[in-house]
TITI-961906 format. One record per residue (C-alpha): residue number from 1; x, y, z. Coordinates in nm, 2 decimals, always signed. Layout:
+-----+--------+--------+--------+
| pos |      x |      y |      z |
+-----+--------+--------+--------+
| NUM |      X |      Y |      Z |
...
+-----+--------+--------+--------+
This chain:
+-----+--------+--------+--------+
| pos |      x |      y |      z |
+-----+--------+--------+--------+
|   1 |  -7.45 |  +5.18 |  -5.58 |
|   2 |  -7.14 |  +5.04 |  -5.42 |
|   3 |  -6.88 |  +4.82 |  -5.57 |
|   4 |  -6.70 |  +4.55 |  -5.38 |
|   5 |  -6.37 |  +4.41 |  -5.51 |
|   6 |  -6.22 |  +4.11 |  -5.35 |
|   7 |  -5.96 |  +3.85 |  -5.45 |
|   8 |  -6.10 |  +3.55 |  -5.25 |
|   9 |  -6.42 |  +3.47 |  -5.07 |
|  10 |  -6.38 |  +3.21 |  -4.79 |
|  11 |  -6.61 |  +3.02 |  -4.56 |
|  12 |  -6.63 |  +3.18 |  -4.21 |
|  13 |  -6.38 |  +2.94 |  -4.07 |
|  14 |  -6.13 |  +3.03 |  -4.34 |
|  15 |  -6.05 |  +2.67 |  -4.44 |
|  16 |  -6.18 |  +2.67 |  -4.80 |
|  17 |  -6.32 |  +2.88 |  -5.08 |
|  18 |  -6.69 |  +2.88 |  -5.15 |
|  19 |  -6.76 |  +2.85 |  -5.51 |
|  20 |  -6.60 |  +3.17 |  -5.65 |
|  21 |  -6.23 |  +3.23 |  -5.64 |
|  22 |  -6.22 |  +3.58 |  -5.79 |
|  23 |  -6.51 |  +3.81 |  -5.86 |
|  24 |  -6.38 |  +4.09 |  -6.09 |
|  25 |  -6.11 |  +4.09 |  -5.83 |
|  26 |  -5.84 |  +4.35 |  -5.73 |
|  27 |  -5.58 |  +4.13 |  -5.90 |
|  28 |  -5.74 |  +4.10 |  -6.23 |
|  29 |  -6.07 |  +4.23 |  -6.33 |
|  30 |  -6.14 |  +3.98 |  -6.60 |
|  31 |  -6.06 |  +3.66 |  -6.41 |
|  32 |  -6.35 |  +3.47 |  -6.25 |
|  33 |  -6.25 |  +3.13 |  -6.13 |
|  34 |  -6.53 |  +2.89 |  -6.01 |
|  35 |  -6.44 |  +2.59 |  -5.81 |
|  36 |  -6.54 |  +2.28 |  -6.00 |
|  37 |  -6.77 |  +2.00 |  -5.88 |
|  38 |  -6.49 |  +1.80 |  -5.71 |
|  39 |  -6.39 |  +2.10 |  -5.50 |
|  40 |  -6.02 |  +2.12 |  -5.59 |
|  41 |  -5.99 |  +2.23 |  -5.95 |
|  42 |  -6.12 |  +2.56 |  -6.09 |
|  43 |  -6.27 |  +2.66 |  -6.42 |
|  44 |  -6.23 |  +3.00 |  -6.57 |
|  45 |  -6.59 |  +3.13 |  -6.60 |
|  46 |  -6.53 |  +3.37 |  -6.89 |
|  47 |  -6.34 |  +3.10 |  -7.10 |
|  48 |  -6.61 |  +2.84 |  -7.03 |
|  49 |  -6.91 |  +3.04 |  -7.15 |
|  50 |  -7.05 |  +3.04 |  -7.50 |
|  51 |  -6.99 |  +3.38 |  -7.66 |
|  52 |  -7.27 |  +3.33 |  -7.92 |
|  53 |  -7.53 |  +3.06 |  -8.01 |
|  54 |  -7.83 |  +3.02 |  -8.22 |
|  55 |  -8.12 |  +2.78 |  -8.29 |
|  56 |  -8.29 |  +2.86 |  -8.62 |
|  57 |  -8.52 |  +2.72 |  -8.89 |
|  58 |  -8.30 |  +2.70 |  -9.20 |
|  59 |  -8.57 |  +2.61 |  -9.46 |
|  60 |  -8.78 |  +2.85 |  -9.66 |
|  61 |  -8.78 |  +3.19 |  -9.50 |
|  62 |  -8.52 |  +3.13 |  -9.23 |
|  63 |  -8.59 |  +3.25 |  -8.88 |
|  64 |  -8.43 |  +3.23 |  -8.54 |
|  65 |  -8.61 |  +3.04 |  -8.28 |
|  66 |  -8.38 |  +3.16 |  -8.01 |
|  67 |  -8.02 |  +3.30 |  -7.98 |
|  68 |  -7.76 |  +3.48 |  -7.78 |
|  69 |  -7.52 |  +3.75 |  -7.90 |
|  70 |  -7.64 |  +3.71 |  -8.26 |
|  71 |  -7.72 |  +4.05 |  -8.44 |
|  72 |  -7.85 |  +3.90 |  -8.76 |
|  73 |  -7.89 |  +3.58 |  -8.96 |
|  74 |  -7.88 |  +3.55 |  -9.35 |
|  75 |  -7.95 |  +3.28 |  -9.61 |
|  76 |  -7.67 |  +3.27 |  -9.87 |
|  77 |  -7.80 |  +2.99 | -10.08 |
|  78 |  -7.90 |  +2.62 | -10.04 |
|  79 |  -7.78 |  +2.51 |  -9.70 |
|  80 |  -7.55 |  +2.81 |  -9.67 |
|  81 |  -7.60 |  +3.06 |  -9.39 |
|  82 |  -7.42 |  +3.35 |  -9.21 |
|  83 |  -7.46 |  +3.47 |  -8.85 |
|  84 |  -7.33 |  +3.80 |  -8.74 |
|  85 |  -7.21 |  +3.85 |  -8.38 |
|  86 |  -7.35 |  +4.13 |  -8.16 |
|  87 |  -7.00 |  +4.15 |  -8.00 |
|  88 |  -6.69 |  +4.07 |  -8.22 |
|  89 |  -6.45 |  +3.81 |  -8.10 |
|  90 |  -6.09 |  +3.91 |  -8.04 |
|  91 |  -5.95 |  +3.69 |  -8.32 |
|  92 |  -6.06 |  +3.43 |  -8.57 |
|  93 |  -5.92 |  +3.14 |  -8.37 |
|  94 |  -6.24 |  +3.07 |  -8.18 |
|  95 |  -6.40 |  +2.73 |  -8.17 |
|  96 |  -6.75 |  +2.66 |  -8.32 |
|  97 |  -6.97 |  +2.36 |  -8.35 |
|  98 |  -7.30 |  +2.29 |  -8.48 |
|  99 |  -7.56 |  +2.04 |  -8.59 |
| 100 |  -7.83 |  +2.05 |  -8.87 |
| 101 |  -8.12 |  +1.81 |  -8.89 |
| 102 |  -8.47 |  +1.75 |  -9.01 |
| 103 |  -8.70 |  +1.58 |  -8.76 |
| 104 |  -8.75 |  +1.21 |  -8.85 |
| 105 |  -8.43 |  +1.21 |  -9.07 |
| 106 |  -8.07 |  +1.14 |  -9.01 |
| 107 |  -7.87 |  +1.43 |  -8.89 |
| 108 |  -7.68 |  +1.64 |  -9.13 |
| 109 |  -7.35 |  +1.81 |  -9.05 |
| 110 |  -7.22 |  +2.17 |  -9.04 |
| 111 |  -6.93 |  +2.27 |  -9.24 |
| 112 |  -6.72 |  +2.58 |  -9.12 |
| 113 |  -6.63 |  +2.80 |  -9.30 |
| 114 |  -6.88 |  +2.77 |  -9.58 |
| 115 |  -6.64 |  +2.77 |  -9.88 |
| 116 |  -6.37 |  +2.56 |  -9.71 |
| 117 |  -6.10 |  +2.80 |  -9.80 |
| 118 |  -6.16 |  +3.13 |  -9.61 |
| 119 |  -6.09 |  +3.19 |  -9.24 |
| 120 |  -6.36 |  +3.25 |  -8.98 |
| 121 |  -6.42 |  +3.62 |  -8.93 |
| 122 |  -6.42 |  +3.80 |  -8.60 |
| 123 |  -6.77 |  +3.95 |  -8.65 |
| 124 |  -6.95 |  +3.67 |  -8.84 |
| 125 |  -6.95 |  +3.31 |  -8.92 |
| 126 |  -7.05 |  +3.16 |  -9.26 |
| 127 |  -7.13 |  +2.79 |  -9.27 |
| 128 |  -7.33 |  +2.53 |  -9.46 |
| 129 |  -7.53 |  +2.23 |  -9.37 |
| 130 |  -7.55 |  +1.90 |  -9.55 |
| 131 |  -7.82 |  +1.64 |  -9.61 |
| 132 |  -7.78 |  +1.27 |  -9.55 |
| 133 |  -7.61 |  +1.24 |  -9.89 |
| 134 |  -7.33 |  +1.49 |  -9.79 |
| 135 |  -7.45 |  +1.77 | -10.03 |
| 136 |  -7.55 |  +2.11 |  -9.92 |
| 137 |  -7.91 |  +2.11 |  -9.80 |
| 138 |  -8.15 |  +2.34 |  -9.61 |
| 139 |  -8.23 |  +2.19 |  -9.27 |
| 140 |  -8.53 |  +2.26 |  -9.05 |
| 141 |  -8.32 |  +2.27 |  -8.73 |
| 142 |  -7.99 |  +2.43 |  -8.73 |
| 143 |  -7.79 |  +2.48 |  -8.41 |
| 144 |  -7.45 |  +2.67 |  -8.38 |
| 145 |  -7.24 |  +2.75 |  -8.08 |
| 146 |  -6.93 |  +2.98 |  -8.06 |
| 147 |  -6.66 |  +2.97 |  -7.79 |
| 148 |  -6.37 |  +3.22 |  -7.77 |
| 149 |  -6.25 |  +3.54 |  -7.64 |
| 150 |  -6.45 |  +3.86 |  -7.70 |
| 151 |  -6.27 |  +4.17 |  -7.85 |
+-----+--------+--------+--------+
């Protein structure tokens, strides 16, 4: 297998770049900039991708419906869950967001971290979901997404 390393790919006439600015380039192996929809600004591909996400049933015996980069899921009590990442993040300053709901009911919210006092961990995330009254509650549909830098 061969490896091609380039810094810039251009159209044949050389006037503009075509979609990708750097592909594991010679300059920096970790920078992949993609030209945005408008054609002038770029987006760093690695920074814009979710590093982990999960969609799971949080009621009864909890179970993942689908996930990415999640090695395990655990139930820590009423509405309290923990996901463990397949690949650790480089620090605990990552961003996470989520939603918890039951079909036909108002949406609950996700609280991170679960105890309100500890920091997020680089290898896992503990959180809890609430019911419509604001108290911790198991929810049928729980969705979490994590963005940040991998270790």
